[in-house]
C-alpha positions as YAML, in Angstrom:
chain: A
units: angstrom
residues:
- id: 1
  name: MET
  ca: [-92.76, -6.04, -62.64]
- id: 2
  name: LYS
  ca: [-94.11, -6.98, -59.24]
- id: 3
  name: GLU
  ca: [-92.75, -5.95, -55.87]
- id: 4
  name: PRO
  ca: [-92.81, -8.76, -53.30]
- id: 5
  name: LYS
  ca: [-95.94, -8.74, -51.15]
- id: 6
  name: LYS
  ca: [-93.93, -10.87, -48.78]
- id: 7
  name: ASP
  ca: [-90.15, -10.84, -48.78]
- id: 8
  name: VAL
  ca: [-88.59, -13.87, -50.43]
- id: 9
  name: LYS
  ca: [-86.27, -15.51, -47.92]
- id: 10
  name: ILE
  ca: [-83.52, -18.10, -48.10]
- id: 11
  name: GLU
  ca: [-84.16, -20.18, -45.01]
- id: 12
  name: PHE
  ca: [-81.07, -22.38, -44.87]
- id: 13
  name: ARG
  ca: [-77.42, -21.77, -45.66]
- id: 14
  name: LYS
  ca: [-76.33, -23.66, -48.74]
- id: 15
  name: PRO
  ca: [-73.65, -26.31, -48.09]
- id: 16
  name: ILE
  ca: [-70.34, -26.22, -49.93]
- id: 17
  name: TYR
  ca: [-70.21, -28.89, -52.62]
- id: 18
  name: PRO
  ca: [-66.79, -30.40, -53.45]
- id: 19
  name: ILE
  ca: [-65.29, -30.20, -56.93]
- id: 20
  name: SER
  ca: [-65.57, -33.55, -58.70]
- id: 21
  name: GLU
  ca: [-62.75, -35.07, -60.72]
- id: 22
  name: GLU
  ca: [-64.75, -34.46, -63.90]
- id: 23
  name: LEU
  ca: [-65.26, -30.78, -63.10]
- id: 24
  name: MET
  ca: [-61.58, -30.36, -62.26]
- id: 25
  name: ALA
  ca: [-60.69, -31.96, -65.62]
- id: 26
  name: TYR
  ca: [-63.00, -29.45, -67.33]
- id: 27
  name: LEU
  ca: [-61.30, -26.57, -65.53]
- id: 28
  name: GLU
  ca: [-57.89, -27.83, -66.61]
- id: 29
  name: LYS
  ca: [-59.06, -28.18, -70.20]
- id: 30
  name: TYR
  ca: [-60.25, -24.57, -70.30]
- id: 31
  name: ASN
  ca: [-57.26, -23.11, -68.42]
- id: 32
  name: ARG
  ca: [-59.06, -22.32, -65.16]
- id: 33
  name: THR
  ca: [-56.57, -24.14, -62.91]
- id: 34
  name: THR
  ca: [-53.23, -23.06, -61.51]
- id: 35
  name: VAL
  ca: [-50.59, -24.09, -59.00]
- id: 36
  name: SER
  ca: [-50.94, -21.72, -56.08]
- id: 37
  name: PRO
  ca: [-48.32, -21.18, -53.38]
- id: 38
  name: LEU
  ca: [-51.12, -20.63, -50.86]
- id: 39
  name: LEU
  ca: [-54.33, -22.42, -49.89]
- id: 40
  name: TYR
  ca: [-57.48, -20.93, -48.39]
- id: 41
  name: ASP
  ca: [-56.83, -22.68, -45.07]
- id: 42
  name: ASP
  ca: [-53.41, -21.00, -44.80]
- id: 43
  name: LEU
  ca: [-55.09, -17.61, -44.52]
- id: 44
  name: LEU
  ca: [-57.19, -18.82, -41.59]
- id: 45
  name: ARG
  ca: [-54.12, -18.80, -39.36]
- id: 46
  name: PHE
  ca: [-54.49, -15.10, -38.47]
- id: 47
  name: CYS
  ca: [-53.73, -14.19, -34.87]
- id: 48
  name: ASP
  ca: [-55.69, -10.95, -34.50]
- id: 49
  name: TYR
  ca: [-58.26, -8.77, -36.26]
- id: 50
  name: THR
  ca: [-60.06, -5.43, -36.19]
- id: 51
  name: SER
  ca: [-63.46, -4.47, -37.61]
- id: 52
  name: VAL
  ca: [-63.50, -2.65, -40.95]
- id: 53
  name: GLU
  ca: [-65.77, 0.40, -41.10]
- id: 54
  name: ASP
  ca: [-66.89, 2.43, -44.10]
- id: 55
  name: LYS
  ca: [-66.31, 6.17, -44.51]
- id: 56
  name: GLU
  ca: [-69.38, 6.91, -42.39]
- id: 57
  name: GLY
  ca: [-68.26, 4.70, -39.53]
- id: 58
  name: ASN
  ca: [-70.65, 1.81, -40.20]
- id: 59
  name: ASP
  ca: [-69.55, -1.77, -39.67]
- id: 60
  name: THR
  ca: [-68.98, -3.47, -43.06]
- id: 61
  name: LEU
  ca: [-68.96, -7.02, -41.59]
- id: 62
  name: TRP
  ca: [-65.39, -7.40, -42.85]
- id: 63
  name: LEU
  ca: [-62.46, -7.98, -40.47]
- id: 64
  name: SER
  ca: [-58.94, -6.77, -41.15]
- id: 65
  name: VAL
  ca: [-56.76, -9.71, -40.13]
- id: 66
  name: TYR
  ca: [-53.15, -9.85, -38.95]
- id: 67
  name: TYR
  ca: [-50.53, -12.57, -38.84]
- id: 68
  name: THR
  ca: [-47.46, -13.20, -36.75]
- id: 69
  name: GLU
  ca: [-44.34, -11.50, -38.01]
- id: 70
  name: TRP
  ca: [-42.69, -14.70, -39.18]
- id: 71
  name: GLU
  ca: [-45.82, -15.75, -41.14]
- id: 72
  name: HIS
  ca: [-46.67, -12.33, -42.59]
- id: 73
  name: SER
  ca: [-43.68, -12.19, -44.94]
- id: 74
  name: GLU
  ca: [-44.34, -15.67, -46.31]
- id: 75
  name: ILE
  ca: [-48.06, -14.99, -46.82]
- id: 76
  name: GLU
  ca: [-47.40, -11.63, -48.49]
- id: 77
  name: ASN
  ca: [-44.93, -13.19, -50.94]
- id: 78
  name: SER
  ca: [-47.42, -15.94, -51.77]
- id: 79
  name: LEU
  ca: [-50.28, -13.48, -52.31]
- id: 80
  name: ASN
  ca: [-48.11, -11.34, -54.60]
- id: 81
  name: ARG
  ca: [-47.35, -14.43, -56.67]
- id: 82
  name: ILE
  ca: [-51.06, -15.26, -56.84]
- id: 83
  name: TYR
  ca: [-51.69, -11.72, -58.10]
- id: 84
  name: THR
  ca: [-49.23, -12.26, -60.96]
- id: 85
  name: LEU
  ca: [-50.84, -15.61, -61.82]
- id: 86
  name: LEU
  ca: [-54.26, -13.96, -61.98]
- id: 87
  name: HIS
  ca: [-53.27, -10.86, -63.95]
- id: 88
  name: SER
  ca: [-50.05, -11.54, -65.87]
- id: 89
  name: ASP
  ca: [-49.78, -15.31, -66.23]
- id: 90
  name: GLY
  ca: [-47.17, -15.55, -63.48]
- id: 91
  name: ASP
  ca: [-44.76, -12.88, -64.73]
- id: 92
  name: LYS
  ca: [-42.17, -12.51, -61.94]
- id: 93
  name: GLU
  ca: [-40.65, -9.21, -63.09]
- id: 94
  name: SER
  ca: [-43.29, -7.17, -61.26]
- id: 95
  name: LEU
  ca: [-42.93, -8.99, -57.91]
- id: 96
  name: PRO
  ca: [-40.39, -6.53, -56.39]
- id: 97
  name: TYR
  ca: [-42.93, -3.69, -56.90]
- id: 98
  name: LEU
  ca: [-45.93, -5.39, -55.29]
- id: 99
  name: LYS
  ca: [-47.04, -4.92, -51.71]
- id: 100
  name: VAL
  ca: [-50.03, -6.39, -49.87]
- id: 101
  name: ASP
  ca: [-51.81, -3.42, -48.27]
- id: 102
  name: SER
  ca: [-54.52, -5.38, -46.46]
- id: 103
  name: ILE
  ca: [-56.06, -8.80, -45.95]
- id: 104
  name: GLU
  ca: [-59.72, -8.78, -44.90]
- id: 105
  name: PHE
  ca: [-61.98, -11.65, -43.88]
- id: 106
  name: CYS
  ca: [-65.77, -11.79, -44.15]
- id: 107
  name: THR
  ca: [-67.75, -14.10, -41.87]
- id: 108
  name: PHE
  ca: [-70.99, -13.20, -43.66]
- id: 109
  name: GLY
  ca: [-72.06, -15.48, -46.51]
- id: 110
  name: ASN
  ca: [-71.35, -19.02, -47.61]
- id: 111
  name: SER
  ca: [-67.86, -18.69, -49.02]
- id: 112
  name: LYS
  ca: [-66.33, -16.68, -46.11]
- id: 113
  name: PRO
  ca: [-63.90, -14.96, -48.47]
- id: 114
  name: PHE
  ca: [-60.62, -13.21, -47.90]
- id: 115
  name: ARG
  ca: [-60.24, -9.92, -49.76]
- id: 116
  name: VAL
  ca: [-56.66, -9.06, -50.63]
- id: 117
  name: ARG
  ca: [-55.52, -5.62, -51.74]
- id: 118
  name: VAL
  ca: [-52.25, -5.54, -53.68]
- id: 119
  name: ARG
  ca: [-50.58, -2.21, -54.44]
- id: 120
  name: ASN
  ca: [-47.95, -1.36, -57.03]
- id: 121
  name: VAL
  ca: [-45.45, 0.80, -55.15]
- id: 122
  name: LEU
  ca: [-44.28, 2.50, -58.37]
- id: 123
  name: ASN
  ca: [-47.57, 4.27, -59.01]
- id: 124
  name: ASP
  ca: [-49.72, 3.48, -55.92]
- id: 125
  name: ASN
  ca: [-52.39, 1.78, -58.05]
- id: 126
  name: TYR
  ca: [-54.03, -1.11, -56.24]
- id: 127
  name: THR
  ca: [-56.11, -4.14, -57.18]
- id: 128
  name: ASN
  ca: [-58.31, -6.43, -55.10]
- id: 129
  name: PHE
  ca: [-58.82, -10.15, -55.47]
- id: 130
  name: TYR
  ca: [-60.55, -12.81, -53.37]
- id: 131
  name: VAL
  ca: [-59.45, -16.13, -51.94]
- id: 132
  name: LYS
  ca: [-62.34, -18.48, -51.13]
- id: 133
  name: LYS
  ca: [-63.15, -22.06, -50.34]
- id: 134
  name: ALA
  ca: [-63.85, -23.70, -53.69]
- id: 135
  name: ASP
  ca: [-67.50, -24.67, -54.19]
- id: 136
  name: ALA
  ca: [-68.71, -26.65, -57.21]
- id: 137
  name: SER
  ca: [-72.01, -24.79, -57.57]
- id: 138
  name: ARG
  ca: [-70.21, -21.44, -57.40]
- id: 139
  name: ILE
  ca: [-67.86, -22.55, -60.18]
- id: 140
  name: TYR
  ca: [-70.85, -23.58, -62.31]
- id: 141
  name: GLY
  ca: [-72.22, -20.10, -61.69]
- id: 142
  name: LEU
  ca: [-68.98, -18.42, -62.75]
- id: 143
  name: GLU
  ca: [-68.81, -20.50, -65.93]
- id: 144
  name: LEU
  ca: [-72.44, -19.85, -66.86]
- id: 145
  name: GLU
  ca: [-71.97, -16.13, -66.20]
- id: 146
  name: ASP
  ca: [-68.99, -16.14, -68.54]
- id: 147
  name: MET
  ca: [-71.02, -17.88, -71.26]
- id: 148
  name: LEU
  ca: [-74.49, -16.36, -70.90]
- id: 149
  name: SER
  ca: [-73.80, -12.73, -69.95]
- id: 150
  name: PRO
  ca: [-71.97, -9.96, -71.84]
- id: 151
  name: HIS
  ca: [-69.37, -9.94, -69.04]
- id: 152
  name: ARG
  ca: [-66.22, -12.02, -68.68]
- id: 153
  name: VAL
  ca: [-65.07, -13.42, -65.35]
- id: 154
  name: ASN
  ca: [-61.50, -14.16, -64.35]
- id: 155
  name: TYR
  ca: [-60.81, -16.83, -61.74]
- id: 156
  name: MET
  ca: [-58.48, -19.75, -60.96]
- id: 157
  name: VAL
  ca: [-58.81, -22.96, -58.96]
- id: 158
  name: TYR
  ca: [-56.14, -24.86, -57.06]
- id: 159
  name: ARG
  ca: [-57.29, -27.93, -55.13]
- id: 160
  name: ASP
  ca: [-60.00, -26.65, -52.76]
- id: 161
  name: THR
  ca: [-59.07, -22.98, -53.16]
- id: 162
  name: LEU
  ca: [-60.83, -20.51, -55.46]
- id: 163
  name: ILE
  ca: [-59.15, -17.25, -56.49]
- id: 164
  name: GLU
  ca: [-61.43, -14.61, -58.04]
- id: 165
  name: GLU
  ca: [-60.71, -11.28, -59.66]
- id: 166
  name: HIS
  ca: [-62.55, -8.35, -58.11]
- id: 167
  name: ILE
  ca: [-65.49, -7.13, -60.20]
- id: 168
  name: LEU
  ca: [-65.49, -3.35, -60.43]
- id: 169
  name: GLY
  ca: [-68.66, -1.37, -59.81]
- id: 170
  name: ILE
  ca: [-70.83, 0.37, -57.22]
- id: 171
  name: PRO
  ca: [-72.57, -2.11, -54.89]
- id: 172
  name: GLY
  ca: [-76.27, -2.15, -55.73]
- id: 173
  name: ASP
  ca: [-77.48, -1.16, -52.26]
- id: 174
  name: ILE
  ca: [-75.14, 1.84, -52.18]
- id: 175
  name: PHE
  ca: [-76.09, 2.84, -55.72]
- id: 176
  name: ILE
  ca: [-79.82, 2.71, -54.92]
- id: 177
  name: LYS
  ca: [-79.39, 4.77, -51.76]
- id: 178
  name: LYS
  ca: [-76.83, 7.39, -52.82]
- id: 179
  name: HIS
  ca: [-76.64, 7.58, -56.62]
- id: 180
  name: LEU
  ca: [-80.03, 6.66, -58.05]
- id: 181
  name: PRO
  ca: [-81.86, 9.74, -56.65]
- id: 182
  name: LYS
  ca: [-79.36, 11.99, -58.44]
- id: 183
  name: CYS
  ca: [-79.84, 10.37, -61.86]
- id: 184
  name: SER
  ca: [-81.73, 12.16, -64.62]
- id: 185
  name: ASP
  ca: [-85.00, 10.81, -66.00]
- id: 186
  name: LEU
  ca: [-83.21, 9.52, -69.09]
- id: 187
  name: GLU
  ca: [-80.61, 7.75, -66.96]
- id: 188
  name: LYS
  ca: [-83.33, 6.22, -64.77]
- id: 189
  name: SER
  ca: [-85.00, 4.83, -67.88]
- id: 190
  name: GLN
  ca: [-81.72, 3.24, -68.92]
- id: 191
  name: ILE
  ca: [-81.20, 1.77, -65.43]
- id: 192
  name: ALA
  ca: [-84.75, 0.36, -65.49]
- id: 193
  name: LYS
  ca: [-84.02, -1.32, -68.82]
- id: 194
  name: GLU
  ca: [-80.79, -2.81, -67.45]
- id: 195
  name: PHE
  ca: [-82.58, -4.17, -64.39]
- id: 196
  name: VAL
  ca: [-85.13, -5.93, -66.61]
- id: 197
  name: LYS
  ca: [-82.29, -7.52, -68.59]
- id: 198
  name: PHE
  ca: [-80.41, -8.47, -65.44]
- id: 199
  name: ASN
  ca: [-83.57, -9.99, -63.96]
- id: 200
  name: GLU
  ca: [-84.06, -12.10, -67.09]
- id: 201
  name: ARG
  ca: [-80.43, -13.31, -67.25]
- id: 202
  name: CYS
  ca: [-80.59, -14.45, -63.63]
- id: 203
  name: MET
  ca: [-83.77, -16.42, -64.25]
- id: 204
  name: VAL
  ca: [-82.52, -18.11, -67.43]
- id: 205
  name: GLY
  ca: [-79.18, -19.04, -65.85]
- id: 206
  name: LEU
  ca: [-80.81, -19.91, -62.49]
- id: 207
  name: LEU
  ca: [-78.55, -17.56, -60.53]
- id: 208
  name: GLY
  ca: [-80.25, -16.91, -57.20]
- id: 209
  name: ASP
  ca: [-80.10, -14.46, -54.31]
- id: 210
  name: MET
  ca: [-79.45, -11.30, -56.29]
- id: 211
  name: ARG
  ca: [-80.30, -8.90, -53.51]
- id: 212
  name: SER
  ca: [-78.93, -5.41, -54.01]
- id: 213
  name: TYR
  ca: [-75.65, -6.10, -52.21]
- id: 214
  name: ASN
  ca: [-74.92, -9.14, -54.41]
- id: 215
  name: TYR
  ca: [-74.60, -7.18, -57.65]
- id: 216
  name: VAL
  ca: [-72.84, -4.00, -58.75]
- id: 217
  name: VAL
  ca: [-73.81, -1.16, -61.07]
- id: 218
  name: VAL
  ca: [-71.04, -0.40, -63.55]
- id: 219
  name: VAL
  ca: [-70.99, 3.25, -64.62]
- id: 220
  name: THR
  ca: [-69.23, 4.10, -67.89]
- id: 221
  name: HIS
  ca: [-68.85, 7.63, -69.25]
- id: 222
  name: ASP
  ca: [-69.46, 7.69, -72.99]
- id: 223
  name: TYR
  ca: [-68.66, 10.81, -75.03]
- id: 224
  name: ASP
  ca: [-72.14, 12.29, -74.62]
- id: 225
  name: GLN
  ca: [-73.85, 10.15, -71.98]
- id: 226
  name: ILE
  ca: [-73.40, 7.88, -68.96]
- id: 227
  name: VAL
  ca: [-73.99, 4.18, -69.57]
- id: 228
  name: TYR
  ca: [-75.13, 1.84, -66.77]
- id: 229
  name: ARG
  ca: [-74.71, -1.93, -66.60]
- id: 230
  name: ILE
  ca: [-75.60, -4.40, -63.84]
- id: 231
  name: ARG
  ca: [-73.28, -7.30, -62.99]
- id: 232
  name: ALA
  ca: [-73.65, -10.16, -60.54]
- id: 233
  name: ILE
  ca: [-70.77, -10.52, -58.07]
- id: 234
  name: ASP
  ca: [-71.99, -13.41, -55.90]
- id: 235
  name: PHE
  ca: [-72.49, -16.88, -57.35]
- id: 236
  name: ASP
  ca: [-73.03, -18.91, -54.18]
- id: 237
  name: GLN
  ca: [-76.72, -19.54, -54.91]
- id: 238
  name: GLN
  ca: [-76.31, -21.02, -58.38]
- id: 239
  name: CYS
  ca: [-79.24, -23.40, -59.11]
- id: 240
  name: TYR
  ca: [-79.67, -24.61, -55.53]
- id: 241
  name: GLU
  ca: [-83.04, -23.31, -54.26]
- id: 242
  name: GLY
  ca: [-86.39, -24.83, -55.25]
- id: 243
  name: ASN
  ca: [-88.37, -21.59, -55.16]
- id: 244
  name: LEU
  ca: [-88.32, -19.98, -58.61]
- id: 245
  name: LYS
  ca: [-88.68, -16.49, -57.11]
- id: 246
  name: ILE
  ca: [-85.19, -16.82, -55.60]
- id: 247
  name: TYR
  ca: [-83.87, -16.56, -59.17]
- id: 248
  name: LEU
  ca: [-85.79, -13.36, -59.91]
- id: 249
  name: PRO
  ca: [-84.19, -10.24, -58.35]
- id: 250
  name: GLN
  ca: [-87.52, -8.40, -58.63]
- id: 251
  name: TYR
  ca: [-88.92, -10.42, -55.70]
- id: 252
  name: PHE
  ca: [-86.39, -9.25, -53.11]
- id: 253
  name: LYS
  ca: [-87.44, -6.27, -51.01]
- id: 254
  name: GLU
  ca: [-83.90, -4.84, -51.31]
- id: 255
  name: ASN
  ca: [-84.66, -4.24, -55.01]
- id: 256
  name: ASN
  ca: [-88.04, -2.52, -54.52]
- id: 257
  name: GLU
  ca: [-86.68, 0.82, -55.75]
- id: 258
  name: MET
  ca: [-85.49, -0.80, -58.98]
- id: 259
  name: VAL
  ca: [-88.86, -2.49, -59.48]
- id: 260
  name: ARG
  ca: [-90.67, 0.82, -58.95]
- id: 261
  name: LEU
  ca: [-88.34, 2.42, -61.46]
- id: 262
  name: VAL
  ca: [-89.28, -0.20, -64.06]
- id: 263
  name: ASP
  ca: [-93.00, 0.37, -63.44]
- id: 264
  name: GLU
  ca: [-92.58, 4.15, -63.73]
- id: 265
  name: LYS
  ca: [-90.27, 4.33, -66.74]
- id: 266
  name: LEU
  ca: [-91.15, 1.35, -68.93]
- id: 267
  name: LYS
  ca: [-94.35, 0.21, -70.56]
- id: 268
  name: PRO
  ca: [-95.27, -3.50, -70.41]
- id: 269
  name: ASN
  ca: [-94.53, -4.01, -74.12]
- id: 270
  name: SER
  ca: [-91.07, -2.46, -73.64]
- id: 271
  name: VAL
  ca: [-90.36, -4.82, -70.73]
- id: 272
  name: GLU
  ca: [-91.35, -7.78, -72.89]
- id: 273
  name: GLN
  ca: [-89.17, -6.48, -75.73]
- id: 274
  name: TYR
  ca: [-86.09, -6.30, -73.46]
- id: 275
  name: ARG
  ca: [-86.77, -9.79, -72.10]
- id: 276
  name: LYS
  ca: [-86.85, -11.16, -75.64]
- id: 277
  name: GLU
  ca: [-83.63, -9.32, -76.50]
- id: 278
  name: VAL
  ca: [-81.87, -10.97, -73.56]
- id: 279
  name: ARG
  ca: [-83.07, -14.42, -74.54]
- id: 280
  name: SER
  ca: [-82.02, -13.92, -78.15]
- id: 281
  name: LEU
  ca: [-78.54, -12.80, -77.06]
- id: 282
  name: ILE
  ca: [-78.23, -15.76, -74.69]
- id: 283
  name: ALA
  ca: [-79.18, -18.13, -77.52]
- id: 284
  name: ARG
  ca: [-76.51, -16.57, -79.73]
- id: 285
  name: ARG
  ca: [-73.84, -16.76, -77.03]
- id: 286
  name: ILE
  ca: [-74.61, -20.41, -76.34]
- id: 287
  name: MET
  ca: [-74.31, -21.29, -80.03]
- id: 288
  name: ASN
  ca: [-71.01, -19.41, -80.23]
- id: 289
  name: SER
  ca: [-69.55, -21.52, -77.38]
- id: 290
  name: TYR
  ca: [-71.66, -24.64, -77.77]
- id: 291
  name: LYS
  ca: [-68.83, -27.18, -77.35]
- id: 292
  name: ARG
  ca: [-67.71, -25.61, -74.09]
- id: 293
  name: TYR
  ca: [-71.31, -25.40, -72.88]
- id: 294
  name: GLN
  ca: [-71.92, -29.07, -73.69]
- id: 295
  name: ASP
  ca: [-68.74, -30.07, -71.84]
- id: 296
  name: LEU
  ca: [-69.89, -28.16, -68.76]
- id: 297
  name: ILE
  ca: [-73.52, -29.25, -68.76]
- id: 298
  name: LYS
  ca: [-72.58, -32.92, -69.18]
- id: 299
  name: ILE
  ca: [-70.62, -32.74, -65.93]
- id: 300
  name: MET
  ca: [-73.31, -30.68, -64.23]
- id: 301
  name: LYS
  ca: [-75.93, -33.32, -65.04]
- id: 302
  name: GLU
  ca: [-73.88, -35.94, -63.21]
- id: 303
  name: ASP
  ca: [-73.13, -33.72, -60.20]
- id: 304
  name: GLU
  ca: [-75.22, -33.36, -57.07]
- id: 305
  name: ILE
  ca: [-75.46, -29.67, -56.20]
- id: 306
  name: ALA
  ca: [-78.94, -29.48, -54.65]
- id: 307
  name: PRO
  ca: [-81.32, -31.69, -52.65]
- id: 308
  name: LEU
  ca: [-83.89, -33.69, -54.62]
- id: 309
  name: ALA
  ca: [-86.75, -31.80, -52.92]
- id: 310
  name: ASN
  ca: [-85.41, -28.53, -54.37]
- id: 311
  name: VAL
  ca: [-85.11, -30.11, -57.82]
- id: 312
  name: VAL
  ca: [-88.72, -31.34, -57.74]
- id: 313
  name: GLN
  ca: [-90.04, -27.96, -56.56]
- id: 314
  name: LEU
  ca: [-88.11, -25.95, -59.15]
- id: 315
  name: ARG
  ca: [-88.95, -28.19, -62.11]
- id: 316
  name: THR
  ca: [-92.64, -27.94, -61.17]
- id: 317
  name: HIS
  ca: [-92.48, -24.14, -61.08]
- id: 318
  name: LEU
  ca: [-90.69, -23.98, -64.44]
- id: 319
  name: GLN
  ca: [-93.13, -26.39, -66.08]
- id: 320
  name: LYS
  ca: [-96.03, -24.16, -65.01]
- id: 321
  name: LEU
  ca: [-94.20, -21.04, -66.22]
- id: 322
  name: THR
  ca: [-93.13, -22.33, -69.65]
- id: 323
  name: TYR
  ca: [-95.80, -24.99, -70.32]
- id: 324
  name: SER
  ca: [-92.91, -27.24, -71.36]
- id: 325
  name: PHE
  ca: [-93.34, -30.88, -70.36]
- id: 326
  name: HIS
  ca: [-89.57, -31.43, -70.72]
- id: 327
  name: PHE
  ca: [-88.97, -30.05, -67.22]
- id: 328
  name: LYS
  ca: [-91.13, -32.84, -65.76]
- id: 329
  name: HIS
  ca: [-88.42, -35.43, -66.47]
- id: 330
  name: CYS
  ca: [-85.46, -33.49, -64.99]
- id: 331
  name: LYS
  ca: [-83.72, -35.46, -62.24]
- id: 332
  name: ASN
  ca: [-81.17, -32.85, -61.08]
- id: 333
  name: MET
  ca: [-80.27, -29.18, -61.38]
- id: 334
  name: GLY
  ca: [-77.96, -29.75, -64.33]
- id: 335
  name: GLU
  ca: [-80.83, -31.20, -66.35]
- id: 336
  name: ILE
  ca: [-83.08, -28.28, -65.35]
- id: 337
  name: VAL
  ca: [-80.48, -25.72, -66.48]
- id: 338
  name: ASP
  ca: [-79.95, -27.55, -69.78]
- id: 339
  name: THR
  ca: [-83.70, -27.87, -70.42]
- id: 340
  name: GLY
  ca: [-84.18, -24.15, -69.77]
- id: 341
  name: ILE
  ca: [-81.32, -23.10, -72.02]
- id: 342
  name: GLU
  ca: [-82.41, -25.46, -74.80]
- id: 343
  name: PHE
  ca: [-85.88, -23.93, -74.51]
- id: 344
  name: VAL
  ca: [-84.36, -20.46, -75.00]
- id: 345
  name: VAL
  ca: [-82.18, -21.57, -77.93]
- id: 346
  name: LYS
  ca: [-85.12, -23.28, -79.65]
- id: 347
  name: ASN
  ca: [-87.58, -20.41, -79.23]
- id: 348
  name: TYR
  ca: [-85.37, -17.30, -79.42]
- id: 349
  name: ARG
  ca: [-82.51, -18.17, -81.74]
- id: 350
  name: LYS
  ca: [-82.65, -15.86, -84.71]
- id: 351
  name: PRO
  ca: [-81.94, -17.51, -88.08]
- id: 352
  name: ILE
  ca: [-78.88, -16.21, -89.88]
...
């Protein structure tokens, strides 16, 4: 793997693309829609806020927001109902035991999300979820993550509001700074392997901007070892940028420690082996959900989710990388994604 000689930068903020009627119909068909008692814009009516700091007193760029007394009760009831829709298909029996502990707003990033913490007063267990402005390209990213990766994502859409389940894990930047130095050599080898696989999944699915704070490291204790997995948590930059390096986490300076780990712990033939494993698994997953994938990609091909200049730049980079002339004829990002995935299925699908 190569560390960036010059940091890869995203120069312009990606616009929010509206959800088309065809995409909304797809979401309804695959049970991704709901009827929410609250819209994203309703949460913007906060009257005051305070900065949220971490345990060390550093600003997290999140704001804890407050509402007038007469609005707070209505918003809390609505958020509790959203929680039940997301986690228990709208079961109302648990509503009396739910309490909203906090509502936090982030001005950093494209989606400007609200993070809601709901606590069960019977056992003090709490769960977070996010309320965001719905963005078509982000929804494509969530769907592709659900199909291409080993991880499932849980979200719902109502009109122009997106509700996402919180993805558990240690933020990548915190893991690299505080946890990675304490890992054993064997664990570091496993983490290096996972980063190679994560890097490959992002490139195949064209998920961009995977700097260390946009993914989490999931730590699982097995009976005789600790298992590490890497999961994306931010899907704003799904197939938008024209620069291919944006879709390769290895080119962001925030991931330099991970790249160095790969160079130290893995031989080039091992890296290539793991890349092939990822592509073979992606090919298998696509074939296992081919009808759903075809439904999604048909809509994606007709949707405008990136400027033409970005499409031309990216298809040129991919044609040079794969030596496949099929990319030359792609007219939009949906066609580029489909051409790339068909390339993977054709070349890495293992015969049964």
